[in-house]
LUMKE-199322 format. One record per atom (N, C-alpha, C): x, y, z; residue in one letter. Coordinates in pm, whole numbers, padded with zeros to 5 digits, always signed. Layout:
N
XYZa...
***
This chain:
408
-06332-13482+00388m-06264-13591+00316m-06160-13534+00220m-06191-13422+00157t-06099-13362+00060t-05971-13316+00129t-05985-13243+00240g-05868-13194+00311g-05785-13304+00370g-05849-13403+00431l-05776-13516+00488l-05700-13591+00379l-05766-13611+00265a-05702-13684+00156a-05579-13609+00105a-05593-13478+00086f-05477-13401+00039f-05364-13409+00140f-05395-13395+00268a-05293-13398+00372a-05218-13531+00372a-05288-13639+00339h-05221-13770+00328h-05134-13778+00204h-05192-13745+00089f-05122-13769-00037f-05004-13672-00060f-05005-13555+00003i-04895-13461-00019i-04766-13513+00043i-04776-13602+00142g-04657-13667+00196g-04564-13573+00271g-04620-13474+00340s-04539-13378+00415s-04588-13372+00559s-04492-13348+00652d-04530-13328+00792d-04571-13184+00819d-04547-13096+00723d-04574-12954+00741d-04712-12919+00686d-04815-12981+00746v-04953-12956+00704v-05037-12922+00826v-05137-12839+00805l-05232-12805+00909l-05372-12812+00849l-05460-12888+00913i-05599-12905+00867i-05689-12829+00964i-05756-12728+00915l-05849-12650+00997l-05991-12704+00980l-06057-12730+01091e-06196-12777+01091e-06274-12690+01188e-06369-12612+01136q-06440-12517+01222q-06538-12587+01317q-06575-12711+01289s-06663-12787+01377s-06582-12850+01491s-06654-12909+01586d-06584-12974+01697d-06550-13119+01666d-06580-13164+01543e-06540-13298+01500e-06523-13298+01349e-06442-13391+01301i-06417-13400+01158i-06535-13466+01086i-06536-13453+00954g-06637-13523+00875g-06720-13437+00783g-06736-13307+00818g-06822-13224+00734g-06965-13278+00735g-07023-13294+00615w-07157-13353+00606w-07152-13505+00613w-07033-13561+00631c-07018-13707+00637c-06999-13752+00783c-07080-13697+00872k-07076-13738+01013k-07178-13849+01038k-07160-13921+01148t-07248-14031+01185t-07300-14010+01327t-07427-14044+01346v-07492-14030+01476v-07526-14169+01529v-07487-14199+01653h-07528-14322+01722h-07627-14280+01830h-07748-14331+01821q-07853-14288+01914q-07955-14398+01935q-07977-14436+02060d-08080-14533+02096d-08066-14665+02019d-07943-14704+01991g-07920-14828+01918g-07928-14814+01767g-07953-14695+01716f-07959-14670+01573f-07828-14603+01528f-07790-14630+01403v-07672-14568+01343v-07719-14491+01219v-07704-14359+01224w-07748-14274+01114w-07635-14183+01069w-07626-14157+00940d-07539-14051+00892d-07619-13921+00889d-07546-13809+00868y-07618-13684+00852y-07719-13696+00738y-07682-13771+00634s-07776-13817+00534s-07715-13941+00471s-07786-14004+00380g-07737-14131+00325g-07608-14116+00247g-07502-14180+00292h-07375-14181+00220h-07340-14326+00190h-07363-14368+00068f-07331-14506+00030f-07221-14502-00075f-07123-14589-00060f-06997-14574-00132f-06989-14674-00247f-06951-14623-00363h-06939-14705-00483h-06808-14667-00550h-06702-14737-00509f-06568-14702-00553f-06542-14749-00695f-06473-14664-00771r-06426-14700-00905r-06277-14727-00906r-06206-14672-00808d-06061-14687-00799d-06029-14786-00687d-05987-14908-00722p-05963-15009-00618p-05852-14971-00522p-05757-14888-00566d-05649-14846-00477d-05702-14759-00364d-05795-14669-00396i-05851-14583-00293i-05938-14664-00197i-06018-14753-00251e-06100-14836-00163e-06013-14917-00067e-05908-14977-00118k-05818-15057-00033k-05749-14969+00071k-05708-14850+00030l-05642-14758+00122l-05730-14732+00244l-05859-14712+00221l-05951-14680+00330l-05990-14804+00410l-06025-14910+00342v-06072-15030+00411v-05961-15090+00497v-05836-15076+00453d-05723-15131+00529d-05708-15064+00666d-05767-14945+00682q-05756-14875+00811q-05870-14911+00906q-05962-14998+00862m-06080-15030+00942m-06069-15171+01001m-06145-15198+01107p-06149-15334+01162p-06198-15434+01057p-06151-15554+01064e-06195-15657+00971e-06345-15680+00984e-06413-15688+00870g-06557-15712+00870g-06641-15588+00891g-06578-15470+00899e-06653-15346+00923e-06740-15309+00803e-06689-15333+00683v-06758-15288+00562v-06838-15402+00500v-06964-15372+00470v-07049-15470+00402v-07072-15424+00259v-07088-15518+00168s-07116-15489+00028s-07260-15528-00002s-07331-15440-00072v-07475-15457-00092v-07510-15438-00239v-07597-15524-00292a-07653-15505-00426a-07776-15416-00413a-07774-15305-00480k-07876-15201-00461k-08015-15246-00503k-08114-15208-00420d-08255-15223-00454d-08320-15086-00434d-08334-15011-00543s-08394-14878-00534s-08519-14873-00620s-08620-14803-00570r-08749-14800-00638r-08808-14659-00638r-08908-14643-00721i-08981-14517-00732i-09124-14542-00687i-09173-14457-00599l-09313-14465-00559l-09393-14375-00653l-09464-14438-00746y-09537-14364-00849y-09685-14400-00840y-09766-14303-00802k-09911-14321-00789k-09946-14442-00704k-09874-14456-00593g-09906-14559-00495g-09846-14695-00523g-09773-14710-00633e-09712-14838-00667e-09562-14820-00688e-09487-14928-00666f-09344-14923-00689f-09311-14950-00836f-09222-14869-00888v-09163-14889-01020v-09012-14896-01000v-08946-14988-01066d-08802-14999-01051d-08732-14874-01103d-08622-14841-01040f-08539-14730-01083f-08433-14782-01181f-08401-14709-01289p-08449-14574-01324p-08583-14579-01397p-08661-14476-01379f-08795-14468-01435f-08794-14487-01586f-08701-14421-01656q-08701-14422-01801q-08677-14561-01860q-08614-14650-01784k-08590-14785-01834k-08698-14883-01790k-08795-14834-01715n-08898-14924-01661n-09039-14872-01684n-09057-14798-01793i-09190-14747-01824i-09288-14860-01853i-09236-14979-01890h-09325-15094-01915h-09393-15142-01788h-09349-15096-01670q-09413-15134-01544q-09530-15042-01509q-09549-14938-01589l-09660-14845-01565l-09791-14905-01614l-09906-14850-01571p-10034-14890-01630p-10028-14876-01782p-10103-14959-01851h-10091-14973-01996h-10099-14840-02070h-10197-14756-02037q-10214-14631-02109q-10095-14538-02087q-10046-14534-01964e-09931-14448-01936e-09805-14501-02004e-09792-14631-02010f-09679-14691-02083f-09681-14648-02229f-09799-14654-02292l-09809-14613-02432l-09775-14465-02450l-09822-14382-02357e-09789-14238-02363e-09637-14218-02359e-09572-14286-02266c-09427-14269-02250c-09352-14321-02371c-09396-14436-02422l-09328-14494-02538l-09346-14405-02661l-09466-14354-02679h-09492-14264-02792h-09407-14137-02779h-09402-14080-02658g-09323-13959-02637g-09175-13983-02656g-09130-14104-02621l-08988-14140-02637l-08952-14150-02785l-09035-14217-02863v-09007-14237-03006v-09013-14104-03080v-09110-14020-03044f-09129-13893-03115f-09084-13774-03028f-08976-13792-02955r-08924-13685-02870r-08872-13569-02955r-08871-13449-02900p-08829-13332-02978p-08681-13339-03014p-08645-13283-03127p-08504-13284-03168p-08421-13191-03079p-08291-13215-03078a-08201-13129-03002a-08202-12988-03058a-08193-12891-02969t-08190-12749-03008t-08066-12685-02947t-08056-12555-02963d-07942-12485-02904d-07968-12450-02758d-08084-12487-02706k-08112-12465-02564k-08026-12560-02481k-07984-12513-02365s-07885-12591-02291s-07924-12620-02147s-08052-12613-02113s-08090-12636-01974s-08108-12785-01947s-08108-12818-01820f-08129-12955-01776f-08267-13005-01820f-08367-12918-01811k-08502-12956-01852k-08506-12986-02002k-08440-12904-02083d-08434-12929-02227d-08372-13064-02257d-08264-13097-02184m-08198-13226-02203m-08294-13340-02175m-08375-13329-02070l-08469-13435-02037l-08571-13456-02148l-08624-13347-02202f-08720-13358-02311f-08654-13421-02435f-08533-13379-02467e-08465-13427-02587e-08427-13575-02577e-08393-13619-02459k-08348-13758-02441k-08465-13855-02424k-08571-13809-02358f-08675-13905-02316f-08817-13866-02356f-08838-13750-02411g-08973-13708-02448g-09047-13647-02329g-09158-13579-02360h-09230-13506-02256h-09297-13596-02152h-09362-13708-02189p-09430-13786-02085p-09336-13840-01978p-09225-13902-02017i-09130-13954-01917i-09077-13840-01831i-09042-13728-01895a-08989-13615-01820a-09093-13560-01722a-09217-13545-01768n-09319-13482-01684n-09372-13573-01575n-09366-13704-01595k-09419-13797-01495k-09322-13819-01379k-09191-13818-01408f-09096-13843-01301f-08975-13750-01300f-08904-13741-01412l-08773-13676-01410l-08780-13529-01368l-08880-13458-01415i-08893-13317-01377i-08946-13301-01235i-09061-13361-01198p-09110-13337-01062p-09014-13385-00953p-08947-13498-00977y-08854-13546-00874y-08736-13451-00858y-08674-13414-00968n-08556-13329-00958n-08589-13186-00914n-08710-13140-00943e-08749-13009-00892e-08770-13013-00740e-08817-13126-00688k-08826-13140-00542k-08688-13144-00480k-08596-13215-00545l-08460-13228-00493l-08386-13094-00497l-08378-13033-00616y-08300-12911-00632y-08372-12786-00582y-08502-12796-00561a-08583-12683-00514a-08569-12563-00608a-08573-12591-00737c-08568-12482-00836c-08626-12533-00968c-08653-12439-01057d-08694-12474-01193d-08573-12532-01265d-08591-12646-01330l-08478-12712-01395l-08426-12635-01516l-08499-12535-01562d-08447-12448-01668d-08325-12371-01622d-08306-12360-01490r-08193-12285-01436r-08063-12365-01438r-08074-12496-01452l-07955-12581-01440l-07895-12612-01577l-07764-12630-01578d-07693-12672-01699d-07739-12811-01741d-07740-12840-01869r-07790-12969-01918r-07709-13087-01864r-07584-13063-01827d-07501-13171-01773d-07477-13151-01623d-07577-13096-01554a-07561-13061-01413a-07533-13182-01324a-07575-13302-01364m-07552-13421-01283m-07439-13508-01335m-07382-13471-01448g-07267-13544-01501g-07293-13693-01515g-07195-13773-01473r-07204-13919-01489r-07307-13982-01396r-07361-13904-01303f-07455-13960-01206f-07598-13965-01260f-07622-13901-01371f-07756-13910-01429f-07770-14041-01507f-07877-14117-01483p-07893-14248-01549p-07944-14237-01693p-07854-14205-01784h-07891-14196-01925h-07928-14334-01979h-08014-14336-02079a-08053-14461-02145a-08100-14427-02286a-08056-14507-02382s-08099-14487-02520s-08233-14554-02544s-08294-14524-02658l-08419-14591-02696l-08397-14742-02698l-08285-14786-02752e-08256-14929-02758e-08245-14989-02618e-08177-14920-02525d-08165-14967-02387d-08303-14984-02324d-08388-14886-02346i-08520-14887-02283i-08605-15002-02338i-08603-15021-02468v-08683-15129-02528v-08629-15265-02485v-08499-15282-02482q-08441-15409-02437q-08482-15442-02295q-08498-15338-02212n-08533-15359-02071n-08675-15410-02054n-08758-15400-02160f-08895-15451-02152f-08897-15601-02126f-08801-15672-02179v-08803-15819-02168v-08683-15875-02092v-08577-15796-02077a-08458-15843-02005a-08410-15730-01915a-08451-15734-01789a-08423-15624-01697a-08274-15604-01678a-08231-15482-01698d-08092-15443-01674d-08093-15300-01623d-08100-15287-01491n-08108-15154-01429n-07976-15112-01366n-07868-15166-01419r-07738-15133-01362r-07708-14984-01377r-07639-14931-01278s-07598-14791-01279s-07463-14781-01210s-07415-14656-01194y-07283-14637-01134y-07277-14693-00992y-07391-14704-00924n-07391-14755-00786n-07478-14879-00772n-07472-14969-00870s-07551-15092-00864s-07515-15175-00741s-07389-15172-00705t-07347-15227-00576t-07278-15115-00499t-07291-15118-00369f-07227-15016-00287f-07178-15078-00158f-07090-15006-00090t-07040-15054+00039t-07083-14956+00147t-07090-15010+00269y-07130-14925+00381y-07072-14984+00510y-07010-14901+00593p-06955-14950+00720p-07065-14973+00823p-07046-15075+00904r-07145-15108+01007r-07163-14993+01107r-07059-14915+01128n-07066-14804+01223n-07081-14669+01154n-07129-14671+01029g-07161-14547+00961g-07049-14493+00874g-07086-14394+00793a-06993-14338+00695a-06872-14271+00760a-06885-14230+00886i-06772-14166+00955i-06651-14258+00957i-06671-14389+00942m-06558-14481+00945m-06463-14456+00828m-06516-14413+00713y-06428-14378+00601y-06349-14251+00632y-06412-14158+00702v-06343-14036+00743v-06233-14070+00844v-06266-14154+00942r-06169-14195+01043r-06051-14269+00979r-06080-14343+00872a-05973-14414+00802a-05871-14315+00746a-05920-14208+00685l-05828-14106+00633l-05757-14033+00746l-05828-14012+00857e-05767-13942+00971e-05642-14015+01019e-05645-14148+01015k-05531-14227+01059k-05407-14207+00971k-05429-14155+00850l-05320-14146+00753l-05256-14007+00749l-05308-13912+00825v-05249-13777+00824v-05154-13765+00942v-05058-13674+00934p-04960-13658+01042p-05029-13630+01176p-04979-13692+01280e-05036-13674+01413e-05028-13527+01454e-05137-13477+01512g-05140-13339+01558g-05164-13236+01450g-05199-13279+01329s-05214-13184+01219s-05356-13131+01204s-05451-13180+01285i-05590-13137+01275i-05624-13041+01389i-05674-12924+01356a-05718-12826+01456a-05870-12815+01450a-05937-12864+01555l-06083-12856+01562l-06126-12720+01617l-06252-12686+01590n-06310-12559+01636n-06228-12438+01590n-06167-12450+01473e-06087-12341+01421e-06112-12328+01270e-06155-12211+01228g-06181-12188+01087g-06118-12058+01042g-06106-12041+00912l-06049-11919+00858l-06146-11802+00872l-06090-11683+00894v-06170-11562+00890v-06121-11466+00783v-05995-11481+00737s-05947-11399+00627s-05823-11462+00565s-05804-11434+00436v-05688-11483+00362v-05632-11366+00281v-05504-11336+00301n-05437-11233+00224n-05356-11301+00115n-05400-11285-00010m-05335-11353-00120m-05194-11298-00148m-05174-11169-00125n-05045-11109-00157n-04936-11152-00059n-04970-11152+00070t-04869-11191+00170t-04871-11340+00199t-04973-11411+00145k-04990-11554+00168k-04995-11583+00319k-05084-11510+00384r-05107-11528+00527r-05258-11541+00551r-05292-11629+00644a-05433-11652+00678a-05452-11632+00827a-05569-11583+00865i-05602-11561+01006i-05723-11647+01041i-05719-11711+01157t-05827-11799+01200t-05910-11733+01309t-06023-11796+01341n-06109-11743+01447n-06050-11761+01585n-05939-11835+01593a-05867-11848+01721a-05760-11740+01736a-05754-11649+01639g-05656-11543+01644g-05519-11584+01594g-05511-11702+01535r-05382-11750+01485r-05357-11694+01345r-05234-11651+01321e-05193-11605+01189e-05099-11709+01130e-05131-11755+01008i-05060-11868+00948i-05001-11826+00815i-04872-11847+00798s-04809-11831+00667s-04820-11962+00592s-04853-11953+00462f-04871-12077+00387f-04797-12072+00253f-04752-12188+00210d-04704-12203+00073d-04822-12233-00019d-04906-12328+00027f-05026-12366-00046f-05144-12371+00049f-05257-12325+00002l-05380-12331+00079l-05483-12406-00004l-05536-12515+00055i-05635-12598-00014i-05767-12582+00061i-05868-12530-00007s-05997-12509+00058s-06102-12603+00001s-06178-12665+00090s-06296-12742+00047s-06424-12678+00101s-06411-12556+00153a-06529-12482+00200a-06615-12443+00081a-06745-12417+00102p-06829-12371-00008p-06767-12249-00076p-06763-12252-00207l-06692-12150-00284l-06731-12007-00247l-06861-11971-00239p-06895-11832-00205p-06842-11792-00068p-06853-11882+00029a-06806-11851+00165a-06655-11832+00166a-06582-11915+00093f-06436-11903+00091f-06394-11773+00023f-06455-11741-00090l-06416-11619-00162l-06446-11494-00080l-06547-11500+00007d-06577-11386+00094d-06462-11357+00191d-06380-11460+00218l-06268-11444+00311l-06142-11393+00241l-06144-11398+00109c-06023-11368+00031c-06032-11230-00032c-05917-11170-00056d-05914-11038-00118d-05912-11051-00270d-06019-11111-00323v-06033-11127-00468v-06168-11069-00510v-06173-10999-00623p-06296-10926-00662p-06391-11010-00746p-06436-11123-00694f-06530-11205-00770f-06670-11189-00714f-06767-11174-00802d-06907-11160-00764d-06971-11298-00764d-07005-11348-00646t-07065-11482-00635t-07216-11476-00617t-07276-11359-00635s-07420-11345-00612s-07502-11431-00707s-07444-11470-00822g-07518-11553-00917g-07515-11701-00885g-07440-11741-00784l-07435-11882-00745l-07556-11914-00656l-07613-12031-00676s-07727-12072-00594s-07715-12220-00559s-07798-12263-00466w-07792-12400-00416w-07922-12429-00344w-07941-12554-00305n-08056-12589-00223n-08012-12622-00081n-08109-12636+00006q-08088-12692+00139q-08162-12826+00144q-08112-12918+00224v-08183-13044+00246v-08203-13063+00395v-08330-13069+00433q-08365-13102+00571q-08373-13254+00583q-08290-13309+00670v-08283-13454+00687v-08343-13492+00821v-08432-13591+00819f-08481-13654+00941f-08432-13798+00945f-08362-13834+01051n-08325-13973+01077n-08425-14027+01178n-08491-14136+01142l-08604-14184+01221l-08588-14332+01254l-08610-14367+01382g-08606-14506+01426g-08741-14551+01476g-08785-14667+01430f-08915-14721+01470f-08898-14851+01548f-09001-14887+01622d-08989-14998+01717d-08986-15135+01652d-09039-15149+01530t-09045-15280+01466t-09001-15270+01320t-08985-15385+01261k-08950-15391+01120k-09071-15356+01034k-09044-15291+00921g-09151-15254+00831g-09126-15305+00691g-09116-15215+00596l-09098-15251+00455l-08965-15326+00437l-08967-15445+00380p-08842-15521+00364p-08772-15489+00232p-08646-15530+00224d-08567-15539+00100d-08520-15405+00043d-08609-15310+00022v-08573-15189-00051v-08472-15106+00028v-08378-15043-00045h-08275-14962+00020h-08308-14814+00017h-08361-14764-00094w-08414-14629-00093w-08523-14615-00197w-08609-14515-00173v-08728-14492-00254v-08732-14346-00297v-08755-14323-00427y-08769-14188-00483y-08918-14154-00490y-08953-14032-00450v-09093-13992-00441v-09114-13863-00521v-09165-13871-00645p-09180-13750-00727p-09305-13668-00696p-09402-13723-00627d-09530-13656-00605d-09508-13525-00528d-09541-13410-00587p-09519-13282-00519p-09606-13263-00395p-09709-13346-00380r-09795-13335-00262r-09735-13403-00140r-09632-13484-00162v-09562-13552-00052v-09442-13466-00012v-09420-13451+00117s-09322-13355+00167s-09178-13389+00128s-09143-13517+00120f-09005-13558+00098f-08986-13609-00044f-08859-13607-00089y-08830-13659-00223y-08760-13794-00219y-08702-13831-00103r-08633-13961-00097r-08635-14013+00046r-08645-14147+00056v-08639-14217+00183v-08541-14331+00169v-08452-14347+00267g-08356-14457+00265g-08371-14544+00389g-08347-14675+00372y-08368-14773+00479y-08234-14832+00522y-08178-14778+00631y-08055-14835+00684y-08074-14979+00729y-08192-15009+00785d-08213-15143+00842d-08209-15251+00735d-08251-15218+00612n-08247-15318+00506n-08106-15335+00448n-08019-15239+00474i-07879-15252+00435i-07804-15336+00537i-07832-15311+00665m-07755-15375+00771m-07823-15499+00831m-07946-15528+00788g-08016-15645+00841g-08064-15627+00983g-08102-15504+01019d-08147-15476+01156d-08293-15518+01176d-08330-15535+01303a-08464-15584+01337a-08565-15471+01350a-08518-15346+01348r-08609-15230+01358r-08588-15140+01237r-08696-15074+01195t-08686-14983+01081t-08604-14859+01119t-08507-14828+01033s-08420-14713+01054s-08412-14636+00922s-08461-14512+00922l-08477-14437+00798l-08396-14308+00797l-08362-14263+00677y-08333-14122+00656y-08436-14070+00556y-08484-13950+00580v-08587-13887+00497v-08536-13749+00457v-08542-13715+00327e-08484-13591+00278e-08590-13501+00214e-08586-13373+00250l-08675-13271+00196l-08591-13159+00139l-08620-13116+00016g-08544-13010-00048g-08608-12873-00028g-08523-12771-00006f-08570-12634+00013f-08481-12536-00062f-08539-12425-00103d-08462-12315-00160d-08367-12262-00054d-08256-12204-00100r-08155-12157-00004r-08204-12043+00084r-08311-11975+00043h-08364-11865+00123h-08471-11912+00223h-08515-12035+00212d-08617-12086+00304d-08560-12105+00444d-08649-12110+00542v-08609-12136+00681v-08694-12253+00731v-08652-12377+00702p-08731-12493+00744p-08742-12501+00896p-08859-12539+00943n-08883-12557+01087n-08903-12705+01115n-08802-12773+01169p-08812-12918+01190p-08930-12958+01278p-08963-12876+01378a-09074-12910+01468a-09206-12915+01392a-09222-12827+01295d-09344-12828+01214d-09341-12936+01107d-09222-12965+01056l-09210-13059+00945l-09221-13204+00987l-09171-13239+01106l-09169-13381+01146l-09308-13445+01147l-09412-13382+01203p-09545-13445+01198p-09593-13466+01055p-09560-13372+00965v-09599-13386+00824v-09527-13505+00762v-09399-13516+00790v-09320-13628+00737v-09375-13762+00785v-09405-13772+00913l-09458-13898+00967l-09594-13931+00905l-09678-13830+00888k-09808-13853+00823k-09789-13902+00680k-09697-13838+00605d-09674-13877+00466d-09612-14016+00456d-09523-14051+00549l-09464-14185+00549l-09570-14292+00563l-09665-14269+00651r-09771-14368+00672r-09871-14366+00557r-09903-14249+00506a-10000-14239+00396a-09948-14307+00269a-09817-14303+00248t-09759-14364+00129t-09724-14511+00148t-09738-14561+00270g-09706-14702+00298g-09558-14727+00318g-09479-14622+00328l-09335-14641+00350l-09304-14671+00496l-09399-14640+00584v-09397-14685+00723v-09535-14742+00753v-09538-14855+00824m-09665-14922+00851m-09740-14854+00966m-09875-14864+00965p-09956-14796+01068p-09919-14837+01211p-09877-14964+01231h-09851-15011+01367h-09715-14969+01420h-09627-14918+01334q-09491-14885+01377q-09490-14754+01454q-09421-14756+01567q-09412-14638+01652q-09273-14578+01648q-09267-14446+01636l-09140-14375+01636l-09080-14380+01777l-08955-14426+01788v-08890-14436+01919v-08765-14350+01929v-08716-14300+01816s-08598-14215+01820s-08592-14130+01694s-08543-14006+01708s-08533-13920+01590s-08416-13823+01605s-08367-13780+01491h-08256-13684+01484h-08277-13604+01356h-08241-13478+01359q-08257-13397+01238q-08134-13310+01217q-08104-13282+01091v-07995-13192+01056v-08031-13122+00926v-07995-12995+00915l-08017-12918+00793l-07884-12907+00719l-07879-12959+00597l-07759-12949+00514l-07771-12822+00429l-07682-12727+00452n-07687-12599+00381n-07544-12546+00365n-07491-12556+00240p-07553-12602+00115p-07560-12754+00110p-07650-12802+00024a-07661-12946+00000a-07622-12976-00144a-07713-12953-00239y-07681-12969-00382y-07661-12830-00443y-07545-12808-00503v-07522-12680-00570v-07592-12681-00705v-07628-12563-00751h-07691-12548-00881h-07583-12521-00985h-07559-12618-01070i-07454-12605-01171i-07515-12541-01295i-07460-12427-01332t-07510-12350-01445t-07392-12310-01534t-07424-12255-01650e-07318-12205-01737e-07239-12095-01665e-07310-12012-01590h-07244-11905-01514h-07151-11962-01407h-07199-12063-01332s-07117-12118-01224s-06992-12187-01278s-07003-12254-01392r-06886-12318-01451r-06782-12214-01492r-06827-12106-01555k-06734-12002-01599k-06670-11934-01479k-06751-11902-01378l-06698-11837-01259l-06593-11923-01192l-06621-12051-01176y-06523-12138-01110y-06393-12146-01190y-06404-12152-01322g-06284-12154-01405g-06200-12029-01387g-06266-11913-01386d-06195-11785-01368d-06132-11778-01229d-06209-11819-01127v-06159-11817-00989v-06037-11908-00975v-06047-12028-01028s-05940-12127-01011s-05809-12077-01071s-05818-12017-01188r-05696-11968-01253r-05630-11857-01170r-05712-11767-01117q-05654-11658-01039q-05599-11707-00907q-05671-11795-00838l-05624-11845-00709l-05496-11925-00723l-05486-12005-00829a-05370-12091-00847a-05241-12011-00857a-05247-11889-00909t-05126-11807-00920t-05073-11768-00783t-05156-11780-00680r-05115-11748-00543r-05098-11874-00458r-05103-11991-00521g-05087-12115-00444g-05212-12154-00368g-05328-12109-00414v-05454-12138-00347v-05542-12219-00440v-05605-12324-00386f-05686-12416-00467f-05816-12445-00394f-05928-12422-00462s-06060-12449-00406s-06115-12574-00475s-06124-12684-00401i-06159-12813-00462i-06265-12884-00378i-06306-13002-00425g-06408-13079-00356g-06546-13046-00408g-06646-13106-00349r-06784-13087-00396r-06827-12942-00386r-06797-12879-00274y-06841-12741-00254y-06734-12641-00293y-06608-12675-00271g-06501-12588-00316g-06495-12579-00467g-06529-12690-00535g-06531-12694-00680g-06666-12663-00740g-06766-12644-00653w-06904-12609-00694w-06953-12707-00801w-06959-12835-00760t-06988-12939-00858t-07072-13050-00795t-07101-13150-00874y-07175-13269-00828y-07078-13385-00839y-07045-13446-00727c-06947-13554-00732c-06966-13645-00611c-06892-13755-00612s-06896-13849-00501s-06782-13820-00404s-06787-13881-00288i-06679-13866-00191i-06550-13924-00248i-06560-14035-00322e-06440-14089-00385e-06382-13988-00484e-06465-13919-00558d-06416-13816-00651d-06335-13709-00577d-06381-13672-00456n-06307-13575-00376n-06167-13626-00342n-06160-13754-00306v-06031-13814-00270v-05940-13818-00393v-05996-13855-00508i-05917-13860-00632i-05866-13721-00669i-05954-13620-00659e-05913-13484-00693e-05801-13436-00601e-05813-13467-00472a-05709-13429-00377a-05578-13500-00408a-05586-13626-00446r-05465-13702-00481r-05396-13642-00603r-05475-13606-00704e-05415-13549-00826e-05352-13413-00799e-05417-13332-00716l-05359-13203-00682l-05230-13221-00603l-05230-13317-00510a-05108-13343-00432a-04993-13387-00523a-05023-13469-00621r-04918-13512-00714r-04863-13393-00794r-04949-13300-00829m-04906-13183-00903m-04818-13092-00820m-04853-13078-00691l-04780-12985-00606l-04659-13047-00536l-04651-13179-00534a-04544-13248-00459a-04404-13197-00492a-04370-13170-00620p-04234-13124-00649p-04200-12989-00585p-04303-12914-00541f-04278-12779-00487f-04286-12776-00336f-04308-12893-00276v-04324-12899-00129v-04191-12943-00067v
***
């Protein structure tokens, strides 16, 4: 999405988009199988810039995009609690509610510690953090939260003040950045295809990726043996992988990330109604999140994505994991006992969520300054080593194109 967006906004016919896969989309691909429509993982769109949303939707068939009011929940000790947890502690059993409220009122003061875990304790107290925020995010990131920067999730973390939480006891207000979202009937790839229509014809090269970049001569070589001279090179590849191709002396060994094993599952009948996705903090359950495509699209059969987080050094085995996932889905009530699996698909996202740390922020800043002097820019979720939405990638590409336009 980042590369396609830049190629559109730069407004030049002299662009080449390299895609090492045999199809565009990156992790935003869509699978059509046995009557089910699945993305590589759940991609639900919540635009803040109406111009970008219109730009994309205008390239799609009429009626392709549906708008949905989010229904997300937390499975906590066998019962559903509305998301976000910190604003809905009043839905917990009485004793646990009192523990959370007491911990919130008497939470520890801010210190000079700067980890994500410290931030959770300072904002919400130990009980709220220990019951949901820490176990859930440790399952997702597959690391100790002490390793992450306190602002590792940026605007995507659902902050709430003591006043917000108390007000929610009697007047529910669980709005967040994605309280409503849009989704194409034929999957998230439709947003990618929309951008594809806006780039110069013939500018995309599939099955071709970079193997080396010479910053001094401003020449790049691809795995097809092609040598390319460039004025500007825009990379959205994962930062460590891209820097390995370049003649720059940066040590990326301190960068880390997780992997996410995704199972897309189709069942023969309808199951749990209404809910769009469920967060599962219990460390004894294999997955951390389950999403229901069928409840978004109004389908007659249950269609799920299920996500499991792993350390980047792990080697997940889907054949071993799938039976565990199915057992856990039924044990937690997220799939009913009578429902039979009729179709499945799996993909490993690696990298999935990058670990944002003080070190990674400094490294990216140093890298960006040096690369920019050679007309090279590493942007996007993985190129920028950050946490962002697909819309953010498009906005970043647009702003970079505006900056470079006078020199093209």
